[in-house]
N, C-alpha and C positions, 0 to 999 in steps of 0.2 A: 503492499499498501504506497507503502510511504516515500520508494526509489518511482510508482505513479506518477505524484506528486511535486515531487521534483522531476520529472516531464513536463507534466502537465506545468509548475513552473517555468520551468524555462521553457516553450509551446508560450504561456504567454509576453512577456517579456520582449520573443525575437525580436517581434511584429512590430511593438512600442516601441522601442529602440531604432525601429526601419525610419519609421516614421519620426519621429527628432530628428532626427537627421538626415534628416529631406531637406529641411531648408542649407543646410552645410551642401550637402550636392552643388546645388543651382550658385552659389559664393564661386565654390571649386573651380564653375565655370570661366568664372569669369580669369583666373591663377597667372599666371604664360609661365607654359609648362617649360619652358628652358629655362624659367629664374626657380621652379619648383630643385630641378634636375642640378641645377649647380649646389641649388642651400643641402641639395640630401648629400652631398663629399660635405659637403661641409660642416669643422667642428662644432657652426652652431647653436646648430638644428641636430639638436637631437630625437622629436619628436611630435605628430602632427598637433599636440596643443598652442603650439608658439606662435603654430596661426592663428587655430581660435582659440580660443586664450576660455571667452569669457560664454561662449556660441556651447565647447564643450564641458565648463560646471557647469549650462544651463541643462543639458544633457545626463552631464553621471547624478544630479540632484535627477531628476526625473527618474530616471532608470533605478537610485536607489528608496525610493518610494513609493516607484510599485515592487518592487519587490520585493517590501516592508508589511507592506498591506498582504501580495501573496501568503509568505511569509503570517503577520496574523490568520489570515482564510484557511493555511493549513493548519499551524496548535487547533483551533479552537473549532474549525469543525473534524475532525481524529484525534480521537486520543489514544496514546502509543504504547494504551494499555492492554487494548481493543484487537482482536485474531477474527479470522473466520477460518472456517474451514468446513471442503463444501465434501459432498461421498454423494455417487450413486453407483444404483444398483441393476441387475436386469437378471430378468428370474423366466429362463426356459425350462417344461416340460408336462412331463405325462401321466394321464394315471387308467393303471387297468383296473375295472373293480369287478367284474370277471360277470359281470349283468351289460346291455346296452346300455341300462338306465343310468350304468354309473362309470361307466365308460368318459373316462374325459381323456380329447383329444388333446397334439402336445399347442400349448399355448405359451406366448411369452409377456413377462407387461412388464417396468421401466417400476422405478421413484429414486428419487433422486432429495437432496438433505442440505439444509446451510444450519452450522451453527456460527453464530456469533458471543461469543464472549465477550465480557467487562471488566475489572475490578480497579474502585476507588480507596480503596487500600495496600492493598499490597497482601489481604490475610480473606477477603472478601468476592463474594463472585458472578458477578449478572449475565445470564443463560438468557440465547432465545435460540429454536427451534426453530426453520422453515421446512418446512413437505413438501412434496410433488410428486405427483405417481398418480397408473391409471388402474389397482387391485381393484376390481371388484368384487359384485357376489358373480358369479356368471365365473370368473375365472380361477376354474372351480383347481385344474391340474398343477398351480404354483400358489394353491391356499395355505402349504405350510411353509410358507416363506413370510408370510404376513406383513406385503408392501404395503406399500400409502397406496391406497383409498381415498385419493383426492378428486380422482376426472379431471386431473391434468393440469392442476391450481396449485399457486403455490398458497400454502394453504397454513399459519400462524400455527405450528404443532405445541406448542409446552413455551411460559417462560418463570424465574426459580430469579431469586435469589438466594446465598446461599451466606453464612457473615457468623463470626464465630463472636460466644456469649461467654466471655470468663472461661475455660475450660474445655468445656463445651459448641457444638455445630452444628447449626440450625439453621432450615429452611423455612421459602411459603415458593406456590408458585399460584402460578393460572394454570388448570389441564394439564396435572403433575400426577406427580403418582406419595401416594403415600409413606410406601417404605424406598424412599429413595433414598436415602443416605441406610438405610438397612442390609446386614454383612451374612448373605449365604457362604457358606464351604462347602460351594463347588466348581471342581476346578472347566468342565465340560464344557467345548465352545460351539459341541454342531449347531449346525442351521434350521434346524427345523419347529416349528412353534409346536406343538404336542412336545417335545422333550425338551427344550434349551431351559423351561424354570428346575429343572433336577431338581421338576419329584414337588416344590412349593409351590401348587398351583395356586391358588386364596387365600393364602395365612401372609405372603409380602403378603397385602393389596398394590391396586392398582388402580387408572384409570376415573383417579379420580377428578372432579369438573376447580375443586380448591384442595389444594395438599398444605400442609404440616407437617414442621416432625423435628426432631436434633439424634444427636447422636454425641457422646461417650464416648472416650477411645481410656483409657484407663492403664493407659502404657506397657502391659507386662500378657499382651497376648490378650487380651477382655476386652472386648470393646459393647456398647448393651445401646438401644436403642427405639427412639417412640418412633408412631403417622397417625396423622387422623387425613384423616379427605373425608369431603361433604362432593356425596353426583352432581346432585340434583340442583344445581345453586342457581341458575339461572331459570327458575319459574318457583321453587317454593322456599328458595335465602343457604341460611353457614346455619347449620347447628340448629335447629326448628323440629319441631314436630311436624310438620313437615317435610320436613328432606326425609332421605338415605343419604345413611352420614356407614364412617366405619373407619375400626381402629385396631393396631396394632402397633405389639413389642414385640420386641430382636432381643440378645443377646451371643455372644461366638465368644471363640477361643480360635486363635493362628495365629501356628507356629511353622515355621520354616520345611517342614515336612508334613504337617497334616490343617487339618483343623474338622472343627466341628459350629452347626451355630441352629437353635431353637427358634422359629420362630411362632408367634399365637395374635389370632386376629379375631372381633367382635366384626362380622357386618348385618347392617340393617336389610333386611330382605324386600320394603316395600312394604309387606301385608302387616308391621302389628309386629313384627318377626325377630329372632337375631342369629346371623346362625355363625359359628363357632366353630375355625378350625386348629388342628396345632400341627407343624411340620417340622421333619429333622432331619439333619441332610451332614452327610460326617465328606472328608477328604482323605486321602492321602497318592502322595508321591513319594513316589521309590526312589534313590537313591545313584540308579541305572541308570543307565541313560540307554538300555532296551525296556526295561520298566515299563508301565506305559502307569497313569496318573489310577485312580480309579475315586471316581463319585459318590455317595447314594444317596435318595429322598426319601422315603415315606409323612406321610400326610395323613393329618383323618378329620375328620369336620361334620354335623351336628345340623343339621336338615330344621332350624326349626317350622320348615315351611307347609313341613310335610305333616301329616294328621298322629304319623311314631315316631316322628326323629329321627327317621336314618341317619346313616352313615352313611356319609361320603368321604370314599380312601383313591387316594395319588401311589404313586411307586413307579420310581424311576432306578438305574441299575447304569454308569456309563466308566468306560474305561478311554483313554487317549494317549495316546505317543507322538510327543512338541517335533519328535524327529523322526522322522520317518522317511529316507530321499533330502530336497531342496521345503516339503510339509510339514503336513500336519497331518495324521489317522483318528477317525476317531468309530468305537461302534458304541450302539450306550440301547435298551429294550426301558418302557414299563408304561403304565395306565393310567390316564388323568381322569380325575370326576365319574367313579364306579361309585351305583348308587346300593347298599346291600341287598342280597341278595341278588344281582343282575348276575351275569358273568364278565369279566374282567374281557377287552376289545384292546391286546395287549401287540403296543407298537415296535420293529423291531425297526434300530436304522446303523445304517456306515455312511463314514462324509471323509471327503481330504477334501485341504483347501492347500492349492499350489497356487505361492506367491510366488505371478508372472516378474514383476520387478516391484522392488518398494511401492507404487499408490496404486501397482492393479494387481486383483486377488478372484484364482477361476476355484471353484469348490461345485465338483458334485455332490450327489447325494444320494441313497438308494438307497428304500424300504422297505414293509407290506406292514398296512395297520388288518388284524384281525379282524374280523364282523360276525358278531351277534345273533342279525340280523337273520332270521330262515329265511333260505331261500336266496341266499349273497351270499357269494365267494371273499374273499380277502381281497384286499386292493394292491396293489403296489405302484411304488407310486415308482420314477427318474428324471431327476431330477438338477441346473447348474443354476450356481449365481456367481456374474462373475460382480464384482465389486471395483471401483475408480474414488478414489481418498486424493483430494490430491486441495 
């Protein structure tokens, strides 16, 4: 950005300087060129300022004034602490569902994101996310990539401000997640929407209209956090009897090779009921280079909207090798939001993340998803995600 502003400043000064020199060029036409040639070999004349001292003094003054005004514009219009990062994702995929009704042909969509970050004190951070994309309910072949669904329109996805209070870290956000400061013990980095939360599906509250929270790091590996969000702020207000609210607690311990965390949430379901969830997560990374890290997650919850308070469970286990050739390899399995008494619909996946260069990564993934629906075979999908960052 600063290089661009310097170029912009130079482009403004150049034509202005030429304009200021125009009167001088008219006067110069009246000069005897033979005399100039003679003067050029004389030690008495060192530079052109001796020909036109008054004119050049006026020109230099005007150029200095113009440059000062440009510097004021640059300093006042762009903060040195503001940064912008850009990313673009291209999705390609197809799903074989076993029946004509569930088969999805190869489809292609994209997602684009701009992240703006600035700090006013060096310890705080104002973050703005702007998204665009054409993923929709009809692009079912690439649903597992959970792309941006904005109808090709740039949309503000979230605005948040994070700042220290004493030894704690606090954040407030519009269109943010109450779990933004939570720590989940998981080292798996798979790309699919079903398994990327490592079994912490509901306890780590997300999707809030307005959110706030705080975290505290004890400095010995232990940390704790709390989060609160209102999901219906636009129509019912914040934390009212009519609003649908959620709050959650998180505690974690992380070491160099392992970690574990527990997350608990209480979520209003909109029908005068409260759903509660507890998620347990753990991860371990061995020292051997050929050995994978392992991540495990389990969540159990009570759905208060059900007449029998049915339990809802989610399970996850994943292995990841961070150095397989130039990229990373991962395999995982799990199920999500399985109601008590129903058959688990497990999903199995394998992916490889290949960094083409520092700004481009290609990630193919293949998965199969079990179906408990009578007469419907399991679904098998093959997808490729190409990501650019700049």
